[in-house]
N, C-alpha and C positions, 0 to 999 in steps of 0.2 A: 268273872266272864266278861264282864263290858270292856277291862286293860285290855284281853286276849282276843276281843273282836275288831278294837281298832288297832292291834295291832295287826293282824289280816287286814285290814280295809290298808292302811299307810302299806301294807309289804304291796298289797295288789296296787295301790296307785304310784306305789314306784317304779313298782313292774312295766305297769300302764305305758309311766310317763319314759322309762328306760326304753320301750319297746319303741316309745314315737320318736324319741331319740333318733334312735335305731331307725326307723322310717323316715324320717326327715334325710335324713342322711343320706338313705342307701336310694330316695328318689331324688336327689339335686341331681341334675343335669343341662343339658346347654340345647335339647330336642322342645321341637314342640309340641303340645301334649292336643291339644283342641282337636277336633277333626272341622279343618275350616278348606278349606278350598278359596282359590284365586283364580279365576279364568280357566276353571277345570283343573287346576295344578293342584292338588293335595299336600298339605303343608304336614301332616301330622308325621312326629317323627324325623322333620328334618331341621337343622340349624336353621339360626338367621340367613347364615349366608348362603345355605344351601337350597334354601326355599327363594331368596331373590334372584342365586341364580336357576332354578326350576322356573320360574315369573318368566323371569327375562328370556329364557332358549322357546316357552312356549308364546309371547310376543312374538320372537322374531318368525317362530315359524307360521305362525299365524297373519305377519300383514310384512313378510320380508319382501313380496312380491304386490303390494298393499300400492293399488296406483288409484288414480282420479280422472273418468275420462270426460275429454274439455273436443264439446263441437263450437268448430267456427264453419262459413258456412258452408255447410253441411259435410264439413270431413272432420273424421273423427282424430282426437290429437292424444298421445294417454301421458300424464304424469306421474310419473313414480316415484314415490310421496314417502319410501320410508326413511330414508336418511334423515326427515323433517321431524319424523314423530320420536313421542318416548311414554314410557308409562311408567310410573311412579308409585312402583306397590309397596314403600317401604314402612308406613303407616301402619298399613294392614297385619302386614307379617309383626309388627311389634305388637300391636292388641293384639295377634293371636298366640304370640311370646307372652304374654301377662301369665298366661294360666301356669300358677306349680313354679314360680319363678319371679316372687315377690322376698318380701323377707323370711329368711332361714327356716321358721320355727312355723310360718303357715304355710308351706308347702305339703308337709304331707299330709295335715287336711285336707289343703286342694286334690292332692291325689286320692284319694279314701272317698274325696264326691266325684270326682271326677268315673272310678270307676265301680262306684254304688249306684249313681244317678248323672251321668254322662248328659253334657247340654248336647241337644238336638245336631246334627250335622249342620253346615253352616257355607255355602255357597257365594260367594262375594265377587262381582262382577266390576273391573277396572278397566275402563277405554282409555285407549292411546290420546294425549292432546300434542299441537305442536311444538316443540320445544327447542327448535334452533332454526325462526323464523328467515334470519339470513340467511338460508340456504336454498329457499323457494325460487330466486330469480336463475338460479344455475339448475334447476329443473326446468323450470321456464324455459330457457333457452337451449336445453340438452333434448327438450321435448320437438324442436324444429319450428314452433308454430309461432315463431317471430319473422319467420324468414317468410313464413307466408304473405302473399301478396294478391287478390286478385285485379289489381288494378293493368289496365291495356294502356301501356305507355304509346304516346302517338309516334310512328315510324314515318320515314319519309325519304326518297332518292332522287335523286336528278337526273335526269333522260336526256336524248341529243334537245328534246324541244321542248320540256315543258316538266315543271316540279309535279312530282304523285307524292301525296302525303295519306295516309293511313289514320284517320283521326283514332286517338286509343277510348279508352272505358273505363270508365272513375269504376272502383271498388274500395274492400275494405282490408283491412289490416287488426294484426291483436294489438288491443290496447294492457302491453305485459302488465304497467303498477297493476292495472284495475283488476287485472284477475290473480295477480297472487291475490289481492285483498279474498277475491271471489273463495280460493283452493282456500284459505286460511280460517276463512264462516264452513267451508264446507268439510273440514279436517273438526272443525269446536262441535260443528252442528253431529258428526260422523254419520255424515251421509256422504261414506264414497263410493258405494252405491251408483251415485245419482248422477246423468251425465249433468257436469257444467255448461251452461253459455257464453261463451267469452265473450267477454265487450268488446267493441270494437271504432277505431279510428277510421271515419271516408278519408278516401285516397281517391284527387282526382288526374286527370294526364295532364302533364307538363305541357303549354303552349309553347310550340319550337320558338326558335330566334333566328325569325325572317331575314332580320336587320346583318346576320352573321352569317344566314347562308345566302343574302342576295353578295355579300362581301366576299365569298367562297367562291359563287357562280359568276362573277360579273367580271368580263376580258372587254380591251379595248379592241377596237376595229385595227386588224392592222394591213395596211396597203400594201401591195405589190408593190417590193423593191427587185434591187441589180445585186447579187454576193461577190462581194471581190473573191473572195476566195476560190470562190468558185469557177472564172471566171467568167465572172459579168452574167450568170445566170439569172434569167428570172426566178426570185421566191417569192411561191405566190401568197397574195393576201388571205386574210380570216377573216371572219364577220366578228364584229362585236358582240357580247351576250351580256342581259342582265336581268335581273326579275325585281319586279315591283313589290317590294317589300310588302309596304301599307295597301295594296289587293290583294297578298296572298296571307294579310293578318285578318280581312274584311270576311273576304273565302271560307276561312278556317274559324272565326267564329258563328259562321252561321249555318254551318253544317251540325247536323247529329252526330252524338258521339259510335264508332265503329262505323263509320262512311267514307270514301276515300272522295281528295279534294284532287283535282287536276285543274294547276298553276303555269297557263302560257308561259313561258321566255318570251324575248324583247331581244332582235336580233336585229343588232344595225351593221349597215354596209360601209364596208371602209371606201376613203375617200378616193380608192385607185385600186379596180377589182386585177385581178390576173387577168380578164379579158381585154378590160382597159389597157392595162401592160401592153400586151404582146400588137393590142392593137394600134397604139397610141405612141410609142418605145423611139425615139428619134425620128417621126414623121414629119417636123418642119425644121426650117430654116428662121431661126429667131430674127437673127441679126449675120451680115456680114457688111465684110470691105474688106478691096483691095489696095496697096501701095505699091506704087514700080519702084523699084532697085536701078540706085546708079551706084559709080566709085568702082573702084578697081576689085581685083580677083580677091583677095583677102576678107574684104566686106561683105563679098558676097558669097565665100566658105562660110565664114562666120553666120552668117543668116541662115543659110540652107542646113546649117547643124541645128540651132535655134531651133526652127521651124518644124523638125527632125523631131526634138525631144518635148513640142509640144501637139505635133501631129495626135490623136485621136486620143487624147484625156477627157475621161469619163469625171463626172463631177455627179456623185449622190446629193440626193437633195440633203442642204445643210452646210456642205463642204467648199473649202475654199481654195481657188486654185491661187499656186503662186509660183511667178516665172521664177524666182530665180531657185525656187524650190526644183523646177522642173529641167533647170537648163544646166547649175552648177554653176563652182567659178569659172567661167572662159579664162585657165590658162593654156598654155602654149602643150603642156602635156598632153589636155584634155584632148589636141585638135584642133585647137581655138587657136587661127591665123592675127597677125599685124593686122592694125586697119586702123582710120582713122575713129577718134573717138573726140568728146567735148574735156577740159580737165581745166580746172580753173581761167574761163575764158580764151583759152587756148585750142585748138585743134592740135589734136598730140595722135601717136600713134599707137597705140596697145590691144595687146591678145583681147579678142572679142570686140572690137571693135566693128558698131554694124547694128549687134543684137536686141540696140532698142529699136530698130525700126519692125520686129517681129512682135515686142512686147508694147510700141504705138501701136501695130494693126488693128491685133489684139482689143487693146483698150478700144479702136476708135467702134469695135464692129460690138462691144458689150455697151457701149453708149448709142445701137440701136435697140436695144432690149432693157426691160425691168431687172437684170442683173444688179446686185447690189457690189457698187466699187470702194471695198476696204482699204486699199493705199496706194493712191498714184502721185507720184510728183511727176511737175515738168523740168522737161528740160532748161539749160541756163542760157541757151541760146537757143536762134529758131532753128528749126530744122522746115526740109521741106519735101519731104514724101508723105507726111498729113496737115490739113488743116490747126491752124492755132490751135489750141487747148485741148484737143481728141490727142495727144504724145503723150508717150509715159518712159520714163526714163529710168532706169535702172544697172546696178550696179553691183559686185558681190563685196563684203554679204548684204550692205544696201547703199540707195532706195532698193525698194523692191516693189510688186506692180502685184497688185493683190484682189481678184475680186468673189464673190459669195455666189452659189445655186439657192436662190432663193426659191426657186420654183419645187412643187411636190414629183416635178415628173424628173428623171437623170437628166442631163447635158451631156455636150461631145464639142469636141474643139475641132474641128479640119480646119491645120494651119498648112499652107501647100507652098511651096517656093516654086515654078516653073517659070522658064524666061523673062527671066527678071521681075515677076512680079509675086509678089506675098498675098497671098488669096487666102481671111478666114469663114472659116460660118460656123457660126454659136448652132450648134442643131440637138433640138429638144423636142419637145410638146405643148403646142401654143394650147395655154389655160382660158382664152379669154378673147372677145375679139378689139382689144385694145392695141391700137399700134403708137407704134414710139416713134419717135422722130429727133435724131439731137440739134440742138441749134447751140452756134457762139454768136456770144454779140462782144463786137468791142469795147472797149472801155479805154480803149488809149489806142497811139501806133502798134505797141506791142505789147499788150496787154488786153483778157479776153475774161466774160465768165463764159460758161457751157453747164447747158439745163438738158435735161431732157421733157418734150411736149408727151404727154398724152393725150390719146384722141379716139372716140369710141367709135363704133361702126359707122355713122351719120357723117363722120367729117369735125363731132365737136369735139372743142377745146376741154379736157375735163380735167388736165392736172398740169403743172409748169414748177420741176424738181430741177432745183439746184443740185448741181454737182460739185466744180470745182471752180479755182480763179489759178490763171496764169499769167507770168510775168517775164517778157525775156527779155537776154538782151542780142544786139546784133552783132552777127558775124563779123572776127575781125579783117 
């Protein structure tokens, strides 16, 4: 009897063991058995990959439009932060999967326990974390907050009479590096719904470069002049303009932000205004001289031609008169005739003979002025039409006779030949009360020195200026 009972028990045990083996084989699968939810997503019946995908989709649905509001200077900027977030549910999914997926032999027992006495449903909440902090810079920049500034820069403009300045006002701009730290902390603490106050950097309006402004404003005064290209018409004068950069800076520093500052420009009249030029142009005879002409008809003809070439010549301030430049080469082809001239100690006939009398008469007139003599040579032998030391010999192309207009106003030559007299007037504008006299001192029978003497309105000698020395040979 006992043996039979033992056989029956053994058979039952075998059947049960076989049944358990069959159960273990039947329940072995790849899905989660537990009643587990992550962030509201039930994992039961899902594979690990399916569970991970379901949790990821729920994360994207919940946080796809996640943003943090940043407040700067009363304005709100939205930081769309989803791209930096990550959710790691792998550990929780693996823990949920362990039930029934340990050793092959234990899974049957775990299946039975889960069916007969299942664990209570479990809800797991996993919050996102910052997994890509390097993308915070792009998020901050995309919000536009970095371009915001409440600073108002200083503006200025130059009018006809003054420099107008509107002094700017200080303001703030976002401190981007500090803002990224605050955003990362807010996300880590899961304070996504709380506004973040943006850290700021203070900005102040730049002080204008008044030296540069003064350089742009500056203009030299320009005196009225004559325009050669327009037939010597008067070119109007213009005032000089300047700005006191130091005064402008002092006014700017003393002014409150947001206020207007007016800095007057300084105007300087030119030496010669348009009215001055219109009133004084060619108003005075500065110097004059006459010489009597003797000799044959050829000489007189040449003198007449030369005088005509020099008559009405205008010299602007700084210009130089060249006698040879104005009368040119005295050839027969140009209309000059043969007449007496000096050559190597002899008197010879040559084209243009006699034109030295015109240059000498002009030189003698120049000596009555303070015009600067640039080039002059005395004759090799004495001449009779001007005193010693007041002649100026010329020949083509050298020697030449030159003088410069060193006055502020233009001058004009009046050179006439009438009734055997060469008369020269230097017409300009008397710029002072000084009177000029030409003085020739003989240093020998045929040598001398030429001076100018300058006298004030009271007749007092102010200066004696040496001009040139002359040494002649007697006529043959």
